[in-house]
PyMOL Python script that loads the backbone (N, CA, C, O; Angstrom):
from pymol import cmd

cmd.read_pdbstr("""\
ATOM      1  N   UNK A   1       3.192  -3.402  -6.814  1.00  0.00           N
ATOM      2  CA  UNK A   1       3.186  -2.843  -8.157  1.00  0.00           C
ATOM      3  C   UNK A   1       1.853  -2.159  -8.394  1.00  0.00           C
ATOM      4  O   UNK A   1       0.823  -2.605  -7.887  1.00  0.00           O
ATOM      5  N   UNK A   2       1.866  -1.091  -9.151  1.00  0.00           N
ATOM      6  CA  UNK A   2       0.601  -0.449  -9.467  1.00  0.00           C
ATOM      7  C   UNK A   2       0.548  -0.079 -10.947  1.00  0.00           C
ATOM      8  O   UNK A   2       1.548  -0.104 -11.663  1.00  0.00           O
ATOM      9  N   UNK A   3      -0.645   0.258 -11.360  1.00  0.00           N
ATOM     10  CA  UNK A   3      -0.933   0.593 -12.749  1.00  0.00           C
ATOM     11  C   UNK A   3      -1.180   2.093 -12.855  1.00  0.00           C
ATOM     12  O   UNK A   3      -1.921   2.666 -12.056  1.00  0.00           O
ATOM     13  N   UNK A   4      -0.559   2.723 -13.841  1.00  0.00           N
ATOM     14  CA  UNK A   4      -0.807   4.126 -14.148  1.00  0.00           C
ATOM     15  C   UNK A   4      -1.960   4.180 -15.146  1.00  0.00           C
ATOM     16  O   UNK A   4      -1.969   3.440 -16.130  1.00  0.00           O
ATOM     17  N   UNK A   5      -2.931   5.056 -14.893  1.00  0.00           N
ATOM     18  CA  UNK A   5      -4.061   5.245 -15.806  1.00  0.00           C
ATOM     19  C   UNK A   5      -4.119   6.727 -16.148  1.00  0.00           C
ATOM     20  O   UNK A   5      -4.412   7.559 -15.289  1.00  0.00           O
ATOM     21  N   UNK A   6      -3.837   7.054 -17.416  1.00  0.00           N
ATOM     22  CA  UNK A   6      -3.789   8.450 -17.831  1.00  0.00           C
ATOM     23  C   UNK A   6      -4.890   8.818 -18.805  1.00  0.00           C
ATOM     24  O   UNK A   6      -5.617   7.964 -19.314  1.00  0.00           O
ATOM     25  N   UNK A   7      -4.990  10.117 -19.050  1.00  0.00           N
ATOM     26  CA  UNK A   7      -5.971  10.709 -19.955  1.00  0.00           C
ATOM     27  C   UNK A   7      -7.395  10.461 -19.476  1.00  0.00           C
ATOM     28  O   UNK A   7      -8.281  10.141 -20.269  1.00  0.00           O
ATOM     29  N   UNK A   8      -7.607  10.611 -18.166  1.00  0.00           N
ATOM     30  CA  UNK A   8      -8.923  10.421 -17.580  1.00  0.00           C
ATOM     31  C   UNK A   8      -9.719  11.720 -17.596  1.00  0.00           C
ATOM     32  O   UNK A   8      -9.157  12.811 -17.501  1.00  0.00           O
ATOM     33  N   UNK A   9     -11.009  11.587 -17.715  1.00  0.00           N
ATOM     34  CA  UNK A   9     -11.917  12.723 -17.590  1.00  0.00           C
ATOM     35  C   UNK A   9     -11.806  13.230 -16.145  1.00  0.00           C
ATOM     36  O   UNK A   9     -11.662  12.427 -15.223  1.00  0.00           O
ATOM     37  N   UNK A  10     -11.870  14.526 -15.942  1.00  0.00           N
ATOM     38  CA  UNK A  10     -11.730  15.088 -14.601  1.00  0.00           C
ATOM     39  C   UNK A  10     -12.895  14.717 -13.683  1.00  0.00           C
ATOM     40  O   UNK A  10     -12.791  14.857 -12.465  1.00  0.00           O
ATOM     41  N   UNK A  11     -13.998  14.245 -14.255  1.00  0.00           N
ATOM     42  CA  UNK A  11     -15.168  13.864 -13.462  1.00  0.00           C
ATOM     43  C   UNK A  11     -15.063  12.447 -12.903  1.00  0.00           C
ATOM     44  O   UNK A  11     -15.911  12.044 -12.107  1.00  0.00           O
ATOM     45  N   UNK A  12     -14.050  11.685 -13.298  1.00  0.00           N
ATOM     46  CA  UNK A  12     -13.905  10.304 -12.842  1.00  0.00           C
ATOM     47  C   UNK A  12     -13.679  10.262 -11.332  1.00  0.00           C
ATOM     48  O   UNK A  12     -12.876  11.019 -10.787  1.00  0.00           O
ATOM     49  N   UNK A  13     -14.395   9.374 -10.679  1.00  0.00           N
ATOM     50  CA  UNK A  13     -14.246   9.164  -9.242  1.00  0.00           C
ATOM     51  C   UNK A  13     -13.531   7.831  -9.008  1.00  0.00           C
ATOM     52  O   UNK A  13     -13.453   7.001  -9.914  1.00  0.00           O
ATOM     53  N   UNK A  14     -13.015   7.628  -7.809  1.00  0.00           N
ATOM     54  CA  UNK A  14     -12.304   6.395  -7.487  1.00  0.00           C
ATOM     55  C   UNK A  14     -13.185   5.163  -7.702  1.00  0.00           C
ATOM     56  O   UNK A  14     -12.715   4.145  -8.209  1.00  0.00           O
ATOM     57  N   UNK A  15     -14.457   5.253  -7.318  1.00  0.00           N
ATOM     58  CA  UNK A  15     -15.369   4.116  -7.489  1.00  0.00           C
ATOM     59  C   UNK A  15     -15.587   3.781  -8.959  1.00  0.00           C
ATOM     60  O   UNK A  15     -15.737   2.610  -9.306  1.00  0.00           O
ATOM     61  N   UNK A  16     -15.607   4.796  -9.832  1.00  0.00           N
ATOM     62  CA  UNK A  16     -15.756   4.559 -11.275  1.00  0.00           C
ATOM     63  C   UNK A  16     -14.590   3.730 -11.800  1.00  0.00           C
ATOM     64  O   UNK A  16     -14.786   2.752 -12.522  1.00  0.00           O
ATOM     65  N   UNK A  17     -13.383   4.128 -11.431  1.00  0.00           N
ATOM     66  CA  UNK A  17     -12.184   3.443 -11.893  1.00  0.00           C
ATOM     67  C   UNK A  17     -12.113   2.025 -11.309  1.00  0.00           C
ATOM     68  O   UNK A  17     -11.704   1.084 -11.989  1.00  0.00           O
ATOM     69  N   UNK A  18     -12.510   1.891 -10.061  1.00  0.00           N
ATOM     70  CA  UNK A  18     -12.520   0.578  -9.413  1.00  0.00           C
ATOM     71  C   UNK A  18     -13.466  -0.370 -10.151  1.00  0.00           C
ATOM     72  O   UNK A  18     -13.147  -1.543 -10.349  1.00  0.00           O
ATOM     73  N   UNK A  19     -14.614   0.135 -10.551  1.00  0.00           N
ATOM     74  CA  UNK A  19     -15.596  -0.673 -11.269  1.00  0.00           C
ATOM     75  C   UNK A  19     -15.054  -1.166 -12.613  1.00  0.00           C
ATOM     76  O   UNK A  19     -15.273  -2.319 -12.982  1.00  0.00           O
ATOM     77  N   UNK A  20     -14.352  -0.307 -13.340  1.00  0.00           N
ATOM     78  CA  UNK A  20     -13.786  -0.684 -14.636  1.00  0.00           C
ATOM     79  C   UNK A  20     -12.726  -1.771 -14.462  1.00  0.00           C
ATOM     80  O   UNK A  20     -12.717  -2.750 -15.209  1.00  0.00           O
ATOM     81  N   UNK A  21     -11.846  -1.609 -13.499  1.00  0.00           N
ATOM     82  CA  UNK A  21     -10.751  -2.557 -13.304  1.00  0.00           C
ATOM     83  C   UNK A  21     -11.208  -3.842 -12.621  1.00  0.00           C
ATOM     84  O   UNK A  21     -10.523  -4.859 -12.733  1.00  0.00           O
ATOM     85  N   UNK A  22     -12.326  -3.833 -11.925  1.00  0.00           N
ATOM     86  CA  UNK A  22     -12.827  -5.026 -11.240  1.00  0.00           C
ATOM     87  C   UNK A  22     -13.154  -6.147 -12.221  1.00  0.00           C
ATOM     88  O   UNK A  22     -13.180  -7.314 -11.828  1.00  0.00           O
ATOM     89  N   UNK A  23     -13.403  -5.823 -13.476  1.00  0.00           N
ATOM     90  CA  UNK A  23     -13.664  -6.846 -14.490  1.00  0.00           C
ATOM     91  C   UNK A  23     -12.440  -7.732 -14.730  1.00  0.00           C
ATOM     92  O   UNK A  23     -12.565  -8.814 -15.303  1.00  0.00           O
ATOM     93  N   UNK A  24     -11.262  -7.282 -14.298  1.00  0.00           N
ATOM     94  CA  UNK A  24     -10.012  -7.998 -14.575  1.00  0.00           C
ATOM     95  C   UNK A  24      -9.377  -8.598 -13.326  1.00  0.00           C
ATOM     96  O   UNK A  24      -8.306  -9.200 -13.407  1.00  0.00           O
ATOM     97  N   UNK A  25     -10.022  -8.441 -12.172  1.00  0.00           N
ATOM     98  CA  UNK A  25      -9.493  -9.016 -10.946  1.00  0.00           C
ATOM     99  C   UNK A  25      -9.867  -8.179  -9.730  1.00  0.00           C
ATOM    100  O   UNK A  25     -10.718  -7.293  -9.802  1.00  0.00           O
ATOM    101  N   UNK A  26      -9.223  -8.475  -8.632  1.00  0.00           N
ATOM    102  CA  UNK A  26      -9.487  -7.792  -7.368  1.00  0.00           C
ATOM    103  C   UNK A  26      -8.709  -6.486  -7.292  1.00  0.00           C
ATOM    104  O   UNK A  26      -7.482  -6.473  -7.393  1.00  0.00           O
ATOM    105  N   UNK A  27      -9.434  -5.392  -7.114  1.00  0.00           N
ATOM    106  CA  UNK A  27      -8.812  -4.075  -6.990  1.00  0.00           C
ATOM    107  C   UNK A  27      -8.548  -3.812  -5.510  1.00  0.00           C
ATOM    108  O   UNK A  27      -9.474  -3.787  -4.700  1.00  0.00           O
ATOM    109  N   UNK A  28      -7.274  -3.617  -5.167  1.00  0.00           N
ATOM    110  CA  UNK A  28      -6.907  -3.359  -3.780  1.00  0.00           C
ATOM    111  C   UNK A  28      -6.999  -1.886  -3.423  1.00  0.00           C
ATOM    112  O   UNK A  28      -7.390  -1.532  -2.310  1.00  0.00           O
ATOM    113  N   UNK A  29      -6.635  -1.023  -4.378  1.00  0.00           N
ATOM    114  CA  UNK A  29      -6.583   0.415  -4.068  1.00  0.00           C
ATOM    115  C   UNK A  29      -6.666   1.234  -5.346  1.00  0.00           C
ATOM    116  O   UNK A  29      -6.130   0.836  -6.380  1.00  0.00           O
ATOM    117  N   UNK A  30      -7.338   2.378  -5.276  1.00  0.00           N
ATOM    118  CA  UNK A  30      -7.401   3.339  -6.379  1.00  0.00           C
ATOM    119  C   UNK A  30      -7.023   4.701  -5.800  1.00  0.00           C
ATOM    120  O   UNK A  30      -7.495   5.081  -4.729  1.00  0.00           O
ATOM    121  N   UNK A  31      -6.176   5.425  -6.509  1.00  0.00           N
ATOM    122  CA  UNK A  31      -5.741   6.750  -6.049  1.00  0.00           C
ATOM    123  C   UNK A  31      -5.801   7.725  -7.214  1.00  0.00           C
ATOM    124  O   UNK A  31      -5.203   7.488  -8.263  1.00  0.00           O
ATOM    125  N   UNK A  32      -6.531   8.831  -7.024  1.00  0.00           N
ATOM    126  CA  UNK A  32      -6.614   9.908  -8.016  1.00  0.00           C
ATOM    127  C   UNK A  32      -5.996  11.162  -7.404  1.00  0.00           C
ATOM    128  O   UNK A  32      -6.621  11.800  -6.556  1.00  0.00           O
ATOM    129  N   UNK A  33      -4.782  11.528  -7.817  1.00  0.00           N
ATOM    130  CA  UNK A  33      -4.115  12.701  -7.247  1.00  0.00           C
ATOM    131  C   UNK A  33      -4.877  14.002  -7.523  1.00  0.00           C
ATOM    132  O   UNK A  33      -5.511  14.167  -8.565  1.00  0.00           O
ATOM    133  N   UNK A  34      -4.794  14.903  -6.567  1.00  0.00           N
ATOM    134  CA  UNK A  34      -5.422  16.222  -6.697  1.00  0.00           C
ATOM    135  C   UNK A  34      -4.332  17.276  -6.856  1.00  0.00           C
ATOM    136  O   UNK A  34      -3.254  17.165  -6.272  1.00  0.00           O
ATOM    137  N   UNK A  35      -4.625  18.290  -7.646  1.00  0.00           N
ATOM    138  CA  UNK A  35      -3.718  19.419  -7.807  1.00  0.00           C
ATOM    139  C   UNK A  35      -3.740  20.239  -6.520  1.00  0.00           C
ATOM    140  O   UNK A  35      -4.811  20.560  -6.007  1.00  0.00           O
ATOM    141  N   UNK A  36      -2.576  20.573  -6.005  1.00  0.00           N
ATOM    142  CA  UNK A  36      -2.499  21.314  -4.736  1.00  0.00           C
ATOM    143  C   UNK A  36      -3.089  22.714  -4.829  1.00  0.00           C
ATOM    144  O   UNK A  36      -3.696  23.198  -3.873  1.00  0.00           O
ATOM    145  N   UNK A  37      -2.916  23.360  -5.963  1.00  0.00           N
ATOM    146  CA  UNK A  37      -3.351  24.752  -6.090  1.00  0.00           C
ATOM    147  C   UNK A  37      -4.834  24.886  -6.425  1.00  0.00           C
ATOM    148  O   UNK A  37      -5.522  25.744  -5.873  1.00  0.00           O
ATOM    149  N   UNK A  38      -5.327  24.036  -7.330  1.00  0.00           N
ATOM    150  CA  UNK A  38      -6.723  24.168  -7.773  1.00  0.00           C
ATOM    151  C   UNK A  38      -7.661  23.211  -7.059  1.00  0.00           C
ATOM    152  O   UNK A  38      -8.880  23.363  -7.139  1.00  0.00           O
ATOM    153  N   UNK A  39      -7.104  22.222  -6.356  1.00  0.00           N
ATOM    154  CA  UNK A  39      -7.880  21.196  -5.671  1.00  0.00           C
ATOM    155  C   UNK A  39      -8.781  20.409  -6.629  1.00  0.00           C
ATOM    156  O   UNK A  39      -9.832  19.903  -6.234  1.00  0.00           O
ATOM    157  N   UNK A  40      -8.349  20.313  -7.902  1.00  0.00           N
ATOM    158  CA  UNK A  40      -9.058  19.510  -8.912  1.00  0.00           C
ATOM    159  C   UNK A  40      -8.232  18.259  -9.189  1.00  0.00           C
ATOM    160  O   UNK A  40      -7.021  18.223  -8.966  1.00  0.00           O
ATOM    161  N   UNK A  41      -8.925  17.235  -9.682  1.00  0.00           N
ATOM    162  CA  UNK A  41      -8.195  16.032 -10.087  1.00  0.00           C
ATOM    163  C   UNK A  41      -7.259  16.377 -11.228  1.00  0.00           C
ATOM    164  O   UNK A  41      -7.490  17.342 -11.958  1.00  0.00           O
ATOM    165  N   UNK A  42      -6.199  15.589 -11.385  1.00  0.00           N
ATOM    166  CA  UNK A  42      -5.159  15.914 -12.364  1.00  0.00           C
ATOM    167  C   UNK A  42      -5.291  15.158 -13.685  1.00  0.00           C
ATOM    168  O   UNK A  42      -4.467  15.347 -14.580  1.00  0.00           O
ATOM    169  N   UNK A  43      -6.312  14.305 -13.827  1.00  0.00           N
ATOM    170  CA  UNK A  43      -6.532  13.619 -15.095  1.00  0.00           C
ATOM    171  C   UNK A  43      -5.798  12.288 -15.227  1.00  0.00           C
ATOM    172  O   UNK A  43      -5.718  11.720 -16.316  1.00  0.00           O
ATOM    173  N   UNK A  44      -5.267  11.801 -14.118  1.00  0.00           N
ATOM    174  CA  UNK A  44      -4.639  10.488 -14.120  1.00  0.00           C
ATOM    175  C   UNK A  44      -4.804   9.863 -12.741  1.00  0.00           C
ATOM    176  O   UNK A  44      -5.183  10.533 -11.781  1.00  0.00           O
ATOM    177  N   UNK A  45      -4.513   8.568 -12.661  1.00  0.00           N
ATOM    178  CA  UNK A  45      -4.645   7.893 -11.381  1.00  0.00           C
ATOM    179  C   UNK A  45      -3.813   6.627 -11.345  1.00  0.00           C
ATOM    180  O   UNK A  45      -3.112   6.288 -12.298  1.00  0.00           O
ATOM    181  N   UNK A  46      -3.910   5.942 -10.223  1.00  0.00           N
ATOM    182  CA  UNK A  46      -3.168   4.698 -10.016  1.00  0.00           C
ATOM    183  C   UNK A  46      -4.114   3.648  -9.458  1.00  0.00           C
ATOM    184  O   UNK A  46      -4.964   3.935  -8.615  1.00  0.00           O
ATOM    185  N   UNK A  47      -3.946   2.415  -9.951  1.00  0.00           N
ATOM    186  CA  UNK A  47      -4.764   1.291  -9.496  1.00  0.00           C
ATOM    187  C   UNK A  47      -3.830   0.170  -9.059  1.00  0.00           C
ATOM    188  O   UNK A  47      -2.891  -0.179  -9.775  1.00  0.00           O
ATOM    189  N   UNK A  48      -4.090  -0.391  -7.885  1.00  0.00           N
ATOM    190  CA  UNK A  48      -3.339  -1.556  -7.415  1.00  0.00           C
ATOM    191  C   UNK A  48      -4.284  -2.740  -7.429  1.00  0.00           C
ATOM    192  O   UNK A  48      -5.407  -2.664  -6.930  1.00  0.00           O
ATOM    193  N   UNK A  49      -3.809  -3.848  -8.013  1.00  0.00           N
ATOM    194  CA  UNK A  49      -4.626  -5.055  -8.087  1.00  0.00           C
ATOM    195  C   UNK A  49      -3.997  -6.137  -7.211  1.00  0.00           C
ATOM    196  O   UNK A  49      -2.873  -5.980  -6.732  1.00  0.00           O
ATOM    197  N   UNK A  50      -4.725  -7.235  -7.003  1.00  0.00           N
ATOM    198  CA  UNK A  50      -4.305  -8.282  -6.072  1.00  0.00           C
ATOM    199  C   UNK A  50      -3.018  -8.978  -6.503  1.00  0.00           C
ATOM    200  O   UNK A  50      -2.214  -9.361  -5.652  1.00  0.00           O
ATOM    201  N   UNK A  51      -2.809  -9.151  -7.812  1.00  0.00           N
ATOM    202  CA  UNK A  51      -1.577  -9.801  -8.246  1.00  0.00           C
ATOM    203  C   UNK A  51      -1.163  -9.302  -9.627  1.00  0.00           C
ATOM    204  O   UNK A  51      -1.933  -8.646 -10.329  1.00  0.00           O
ATOM    205  N   UNK A  52       0.057  -9.627  -9.992  1.00  0.00           N
ATOM    206  CA  UNK A  52       0.631  -9.109 -11.234  1.00  0.00           C
ATOM    207  C   UNK A  52      -0.092  -9.638 -12.478  1.00  0.00           C
ATOM    208  O   UNK A  52      -0.206  -8.930 -13.478  1.00  0.00           O
ATOM    209  N   UNK A  53      -0.572 -10.866 -12.416  1.00  0.00           N
ATOM    210  CA  UNK A  53      -1.302 -11.437 -13.546  1.00  0.00           C
ATOM    211  C   UNK A  53      -2.557 -10.647 -13.864  1.00  0.00           C
ATOM    212  O   UNK A  53      -2.869 -10.404 -15.030  1.00  0.00           O
ATOM    213  N   UNK A  54      -3.279 -10.247 -12.822  1.00  0.00           N
ATOM    214  CA  UNK A  54      -4.487  -9.432 -13.005  1.00  0.00           C
ATOM    215  C   UNK A  54      -4.128  -8.057 -13.560  1.00  0.00           C
ATOM    216  O   UNK A  54      -4.834  -7.514 -14.410  1.00  0.00           O
ATOM    217  N   UNK A  55      -3.022  -7.504 -13.068  1.00  0.00           N
ATOM    218  CA  UNK A  55      -2.579  -6.194 -13.557  1.00  0.00           C
ATOM    219  C   UNK A  55      -2.266  -6.252 -15.046  1.00  0.00           C
ATOM    220  O   UNK A  55      -2.673  -5.374 -15.808  1.00  0.00           O
ATOM    221  N   UNK A  56      -1.545  -7.281 -15.455  1.00  0.00           N
ATOM    222  CA  UNK A  56      -1.175  -7.398 -16.863  1.00  0.00           C
ATOM    223  C   UNK A  56      -2.392  -7.593 -17.751  1.00  0.00           C
ATOM    224  O   UNK A  56      -2.453  -7.054 -18.856  1.00  0.00           O
ATOM    225  N   UNK A  57      -3.366  -8.370 -17.266  1.00  0.00           N
ATOM    226  CA  UNK A  57      -4.599  -8.589 -18.018  1.00  0.00           C
ATOM    227  C   UNK A  57      -5.357  -7.263 -18.195  1.00  0.00           C
ATOM    228  O   UNK A  57      -5.869  -6.980 -19.278  1.00  0.00           O
ATOM    229  N   UNK A  58      -5.426  -6.460 -17.138  1.00  0.00           N
ATOM    230  CA  UNK A  58      -6.116  -5.175 -17.192  1.00  0.00           C
ATOM    231  C   UNK A  58      -5.394  -4.200 -18.126  1.00  0.00           C
ATOM    232  O   UNK A  58      -6.037  -3.496 -18.905  1.00  0.00           O
ATOM    233  N   UNK A  59      -4.069  -4.159 -18.050  1.00  0.00           N
ATOM    234  CA  UNK A  59      -3.281  -3.263 -18.909  1.00  0.00           C
ATOM    235  C   UNK A  59      -3.506  -3.614 -20.372  1.00  0.00           C
ATOM    236  O   UNK A  59      -3.743  -2.733 -21.198  1.00  0.00           O
ATOM    237  N   UNK A  60      -3.431  -4.897 -20.688  1.00  0.00           N
ATOM    238  CA  UNK A  60      -3.598  -5.345 -22.066  1.00  0.00           C
ATOM    239  C   UNK A  60      -4.986  -5.002 -22.606  1.00  0.00           C
ATOM    240  O   UNK A  60      -5.123  -4.588 -23.757  1.00  0.00           O
ATOM    241  N   UNK A  61      -6.005  -5.174 -21.778  1.00  0.00           N
ATOM    242  CA  UNK A  61      -7.375  -4.937 -22.223  1.00  0.00           C
ATOM    243  C   UNK A  61      -7.745  -3.453 -22.291  1.00  0.00           C
ATOM    244  O   UNK A  61      -8.507  -3.046 -23.167  1.00  0.00           O
ATOM    245  N   UNK A  62      -7.213  -2.648 -21.376  1.00  0.00           N
ATOM    246  CA  UNK A  62      -7.685  -1.265 -21.245  1.00  0.00           C
ATOM    247  C   UNK A  62      -6.801  -0.208 -21.892  1.00  0.00           C
ATOM    248  O   UNK A  62      -7.272   0.904 -22.130  1.00  0.00           O
ATOM    249  N   UNK A  63      -5.540  -0.507 -22.187  1.00  0.00           N
ATOM    250  CA  UNK A  63      -4.679   0.499 -22.812  1.00  0.00           C
ATOM    251  C   UNK A  63      -5.230   0.845 -24.195  1.00  0.00           C
ATOM    252  O   UNK A  63      -5.341  -0.018 -25.066  1.00  0.00           O
ATOM    253  N   UNK A  64      -5.572   2.112 -24.382  1.00  0.00           N
ATOM    254  CA  UNK A  64      -6.121   2.576 -25.650  1.00  0.00           C
ATOM    255  C   UNK A  64      -7.639   2.472 -25.740  1.00  0.00           C
ATOM    256  O   UNK A  64      -8.235   2.880 -26.738  1.00  0.00           O
ATOM    257  N   UNK A  65      -8.268   1.924 -24.695  1.00  0.00           N
ATOM    258  CA  UNK A  65      -9.729   1.785 -24.708  1.00  0.00           C
ATOM    259  C   UNK A  65     -10.394   3.148 -24.527  1.00  0.00           C
ATOM    260  O   UNK A  65      -9.884   4.014 -23.816  1.00  0.00           O
ATOM    261  N   UNK A  66     -11.515   3.315 -25.169  1.00  0.00           N
ATOM    262  CA  UNK A  66     -12.283   4.551 -25.049  1.00  0.00           C
ATOM    263  C   UNK A  66     -13.207   4.441 -23.835  1.00  0.00           C
ATOM    264  O   UNK A  66     -13.970   3.483 -23.710  1.00  0.00           O
ATOM    265  N   UNK A  67     -13.129   5.434 -22.940  1.00  0.00           N
ATOM    266  CA  UNK A  67     -13.967   5.454 -21.744  1.00  0.00           C
ATOM    267  C   UNK A  67     -14.289   6.899 -21.404  1.00  0.00           C
ATOM    268  O   UNK A  67     -13.388   7.728 -21.282  1.00  0.00           O
ATOM    269  N   UNK A  68     -15.556   7.198 -21.251  1.00  0.00           N
ATOM    270  CA  UNK A  68     -16.039   8.546 -20.944  1.00  0.00           C
ATOM    271  C   UNK A  68     -15.545   9.562 -21.982  1.00  0.00           C
ATOM    272  O   UNK A  68     -15.208  10.697 -21.646  1.00  0.00           O
ATOM    273  N   UNK A  69     -15.508   9.131 -23.244  1.00  0.00           N
ATOM    274  CA  UNK A  69     -15.133  10.025 -24.328  1.00  0.00           C
ATOM    275  C   UNK A  69     -13.641  10.265 -24.483  1.00  0.00           C
ATOM    276  O   UNK A  69     -13.237  11.139 -25.250  1.00  0.00           O
ATOM    277  N   UNK A  70     -12.821   9.514 -23.776  1.00  0.00           N
ATOM    278  CA  UNK A  70     -11.366   9.673 -23.860  1.00  0.00           C
ATOM    279  C   UNK A  70     -10.696   8.323 -24.067  1.00  0.00           C
ATOM    280  O   UNK A  70     -11.228   7.286 -23.671  1.00  0.00           O
ATOM    281  N   UNK A  71      -9.526   8.348 -24.690  1.00  0.00           N
ATOM    282  CA  UNK A  71      -8.747   7.128 -24.888  1.00  0.00           C
ATOM    283  C   UNK A  71      -7.776   6.981 -23.731  1.00  0.00           C
ATOM    284  O   UNK A  71      -6.836   7.765 -23.595  1.00  0.00           O
ATOM    285  N   UNK A  72      -8.005   5.978 -22.902  1.00  0.00           N
ATOM    286  CA  UNK A  72      -7.173   5.780 -21.710  1.00  0.00           C
ATOM    287  C   UNK A  72      -5.767   5.310 -22.080  1.00  0.00           C
ATOM    288  O   UNK A  72      -5.584   4.555 -23.035  1.00  0.00           O
ATOM    289  N   UNK A  73      -4.793   5.763 -21.321  1.00  0.00           N
ATOM    290  CA  UNK A  73      -3.425   5.254 -21.390  1.00  0.00           C
ATOM    291  C   UNK A  73      -3.208   4.444 -20.119  1.00  0.00           C
ATOM    292  O   UNK A  73      -3.286   4.972 -19.010  1.00  0.00           O
ATOM    293  N   UNK A  74      -2.937   3.168 -20.292  1.00  0.00           N
ATOM    294  CA  UNK A  74      -2.806   2.279 -19.135  1.00  0.00           C
ATOM    295  C   UNK A  74      -1.496   1.508 -19.260  1.00  0.00           C
ATOM    296  O   UNK A  74      -1.269   0.813 -20.250  1.00  0.00           O
ATOM    297  N   UNK A  75      -0.630   1.637 -18.243  1.00  0.00           N
ATOM    298  CA  UNK A  75       0.616   0.877 -18.235  1.00  0.00           C
ATOM    299  C   UNK A  75       1.123   0.740 -16.804  1.00  0.00           C
ATOM    300  O   UNK A  75       0.558   1.317 -15.875  1.00  0.00           O
ATOM    301  N   UNK A  76       2.200  -0.034 -16.640  1.00  0.00           N
ATOM    302  CA  UNK A  76       2.775  -0.191 -15.299  1.00  0.00           C
ATOM    303  C   UNK A  76       3.304   1.156 -14.824  1.00  0.00           C
ATOM    304  O   UNK A  76       3.952   1.882 -15.578  1.00  0.00           O
ATOM    305  N   UNK A  77       3.027   1.472 -13.594  1.00  0.00           N
ATOM    306  CA  UNK A  77       3.508   2.725 -13.019  1.00  0.00           C
ATOM    307  C   UNK A  77       5.012   2.651 -12.807  1.00  0.00           C
ATOM    308  O   UNK A  77       5.534   1.632 -12.356  1.00  0.00           O
ATOM    309  N   UNK A  78       5.697   3.727 -13.130  1.00  0.00           N
ATOM    310  CA  UNK A  78       7.141   3.813 -12.880  1.00  0.00           C
ATOM    311  C   UNK A  78       7.355   4.400 -11.486  1.00  0.00           C
ATOM    312  O   UNK A  78       6.516   5.157 -10.997  1.00  0.00           O
ATOM    313  N   UNK A  79       8.458   4.059 -10.854  1.00  0.00           N
ATOM    314  CA  UNK A  79       8.756   4.642  -9.548  1.00  0.00           C
ATOM    315  C   UNK A  79       8.864   6.167  -9.660  1.00  0.00           C
ATOM    316  O   UNK A  79       9.305   6.693 -10.681  1.00  0.00           O
ATOM    317  N   UNK A  80       8.469   6.846  -8.628  1.00  0.00           N
ATOM    318  CA  UNK A  80       8.541   8.304  -8.599  1.00  0.00           C
ATOM    319  C   UNK A  80       9.983   8.757  -8.638  1.00  0.00           C
ATOM    320  O   UNK A  80      10.826   8.239  -7.906  1.00  0.00           O
ATOM    321  N   UNK A  81      10.268   9.732  -9.498  1.00  0.00           N
ATOM    322  CA  UNK A  81      11.637  10.236  -9.619  1.00  0.00           C
ATOM    323  C   UNK A  81      11.917  11.293  -8.574  1.00  0.00           C
ATOM    324  O   UNK A  81      11.048  12.099  -8.242  1.00  0.00           O
ATOM    325  N   UNK A  82      13.126  11.287  -8.061  1.00  0.00           N
ATOM    326  CA  UNK A  82      13.563  12.308  -7.101  1.00  0.00           C
ATOM    327  C   UNK A  82      13.794  13.619  -7.840  1.00  0.00           C
ATOM    328  O   UNK A  82      14.307  13.622  -8.959  1.00  0.00           O
ATOM    329  N   UNK A  83      13.416  14.738  -7.216  1.00  0.00           N
ATOM    330  CA  UNK A  83      13.628  16.045  -7.844  1.00  0.00           C
ATOM    331  C   UNK A  83      14.852  16.702  -7.273  1.00  0.00           C
ATOM    332  O   UNK A  83      15.200  17.812  -7.674  1.00  0.00           O
TER     333      UNK A  83
END
""", "prot")
cmd.dss("prot")
cmd.show_as("cartoon", "prot")
cmd.util.cbc("prot")
cmd.orient("prot")
């Protein structure tokens, strides 16, 4: 399971996001997708934590929190839809 983190500043790096989520448990992986055409970050990312309890604690604490001048949207990631 992973966590969707939206409305991120484009300057956010994977280590920045890992540091924020580490307060709520063990971060296994952070992924910030890049736009294929512009090669810039897309303003959202995904965080995987060690267990579901840690994920829920992080979602509850960080959804709507202000970070780097933006209000983060944090929730469980939905499976990717087929096009």
